[in-house]
N, C-alpha and C positions, 0 to 999 in steps of 0.2 A: 523466162523470169531472170532479171539481172542480178548480180551478186548481192546488192545492198538489199534488194527485197528479200532474196533467200536468206540472207543473214537475220534479218528482222523476224522473218517467219520462224526460223529455228530458235531464235531467242524467246519468241512468244511461247512456243510450244514447250520449251524447257521450263519457263517459268509457271506455266499451267501445270505441269507435271510434277514439280519438285515439291517434296514434302520433307518436313523436319525428321521423319522416321525413315526415310529412304536411305538404304544402304549407300555408303560413299562409292561413288563411281565417277570416272572421267567425264561421263555424259551428263551428270547432274551437277556440274561444277560450272558456275558462271564466271568465266575468265575475266571479263572487263579488260583492265589494262595488262593482264598477265597472259596473253594469248602465246607469247614466245615461251615462257616457262611452262605452260600446259603441253606445247608441241614438243618441247625437249623431254619432258616427263614421259609422254606417250612412246617417244622413241628410245627410251631408257629401258631396253629390252634385250635379252640374249640375241646375238647375231646383228643387232643394230646399234647398239651403243659403242661409241669410239672412246668414250671415258667411263671408267668403271663407277665413279663416284659423283653424285649430284647432290648439292646441298640447297635447300630452300630456307630462305629467311624472311622474317616480317614480323609485324606487330599481331597481337591476339586477333582473332576474327577474320583473318585473311584468306583462311582455308588450307593451312599447312597439314594439319592432321587429317582433314578430308582427303587431301591428295595423297598423303602417305598411305592411308587405309585403301584408297582406290588402287593405288599401284601395287601395294602388297597382295591385294585381293585378286588383282589381274595376273600376277606372276606367281602367286602362291609363296610369297616371300614371308619369312618370319618378321613379326612385328612385336617386339617385347612391351608389355604393359608398363605404365609409369612406375618407376622404382625397382622394376624387376631386373635381376642381373642379365647381362647380355650373354649370348652363346659364345662358346669357344670357337675360334676359327679352325678350319676353313668352313665357309657357309656360301653356297651358290648366289643367293639373293636374301637381302637383309634390309629392313627399313628401321631406322631409329629416330624416334620423335624427341623433341626437346632436349638436345644434346647439352644445352646449358645447365640441366638439372642432374647430370651424371656425376656420381661419386667418384672418388678417386680409383677404385678397382675397375669400374665400368669404363673410365677414361682409358686406362691401360688396355682393356678388352678391345674398345673401339679402335684404338691405334693399330693393334694387331689384325683386326677385322679388315681395316682399309688396306693394310700392306697386303694381307692375303688375297683380297679382292684384286688388287693389281698384279700380283705374282701368279695367281691361279684362274684368272678370268672371271672372277665373280662379280656381282653388281651390288652397290650399296647406295640407299638413298637415306639422306638425313635432313633434320631441320632443327631451327633454333630462332631465337628472337633477334639475333644480332649477326652481322657479318663475322666470318671466322676470326679476323683479326681482332674483334673486340670481344670476344667470348672470354669468360673467366675460367679458362681451360689449361691443361698443360699446354706449353708452347709448341711442343712437337706435334700434338694432336691439332691445335689450331692450324699450324702450318699445313698438315696433311689435308684438312677439310678446304682450305683455301686453294689447294692444288687441283680440286675437282671443279666440275662445273657449277657456278654459284649464281643463283637467281633470288632476286629480291621480290616477294609478293606484295603487290600493292593493294590497299583496300578499294572496294568500288567507290565511285564518287556518289555524292547525295543525288545527282541527277540520274545516274544508272540506277540507284536504289529506288528512287521515286517512279521512274519508268516501269521497273519491275513490278512494284506494288500497284500501279495503275492497270497494268496488264493482268495481273492476278485478279484484281477486283472486277474488271470487265469480264473476265472469263467466269466469274461466278454470278454475273449480273448485278453487281454491287456499284452504286455510283460513289466514288470515294472524293469527296471534296479536297481541294488543294490544302486548306488548313488542317485538315485531318492527316493527310501525309506528312505535312510539316511537323506536327505535334508528335506523330508517331517515330519520325526519324530523331526528335529531340529527346524524347522521354521514354523510349523503350530500347531493349537491346538491339544493337545495330547489325548484328550479323544477320545476313539474307534469309536463311531458312526460318529463323525466329520472326523476322518482320513479316514473312509470307504467312507464316502460321498466325500471327496476330490478325492479319487481314482476313484470313479463314474464320477465325473466332469471332471476328467484329461482324461478318456477314451473319454467322449464325446467331449472335446476340442481337443483332439489328432486326431479324426475322422473328426471333422469340419475343422481342419488346415491341414488335410491330412500330418500330421508329427507324427513320433514315439514318445513315451513318452520319456522326457530327462528333465534335470534339467533346462535349459532355458525354455522350454515349461511349466514346472510346476511353474517357476517363473512368467511368463506371466499370467498364470491363477491366482494365488495368488495375484498379483498386479491389477487384476480386480475387487477384493474385492466382488467376487461372494458370494451370501448369502448361504454359507456352513453349 
């Protein structure tokens, strides 16, 4: 089996297995254009990382939080919840999501945690919506973040999402017309797990109504405000 066919086979299996309630893991993240960032994140581990700090940035829905939770779960890292105070340094492994929302006290703590990781061999993974230089943070903290490995996470293309939806539908024995896929990409939440969940719900809805998948049927489903 050549490399292209193997990649397509693995992608198909991932799409069939992915569920919105699946715990975040490296194996259930579809990288699309973010293969390099995912590889760097997998290597960001004790004994492997050359740089203690890795920073991910990108718009909402590209999987930043998914990857932080996957990394924290794999390494047993501390991952404070939104608005929670950061721990005091030193700390062996730490993940900090949405650094652009940190208050003044937490910014000071994060600066100290980064310094501690550099001095004592710790690892720190952080994320935000903008590159470090554009973050509305203390200048010294923004500079520290920029000194690490910085990766922008790009969204999946519509073509990638459409292919994923088709694979999911085929796996359930559902014929998904092209116009249904277009409508779904235009009028539904665009993050991949939610899109796949909508396809699953549409399949169940189609069977219960004994009607084939169509744009009117999808509209009925979406109007019911099902918890997708």
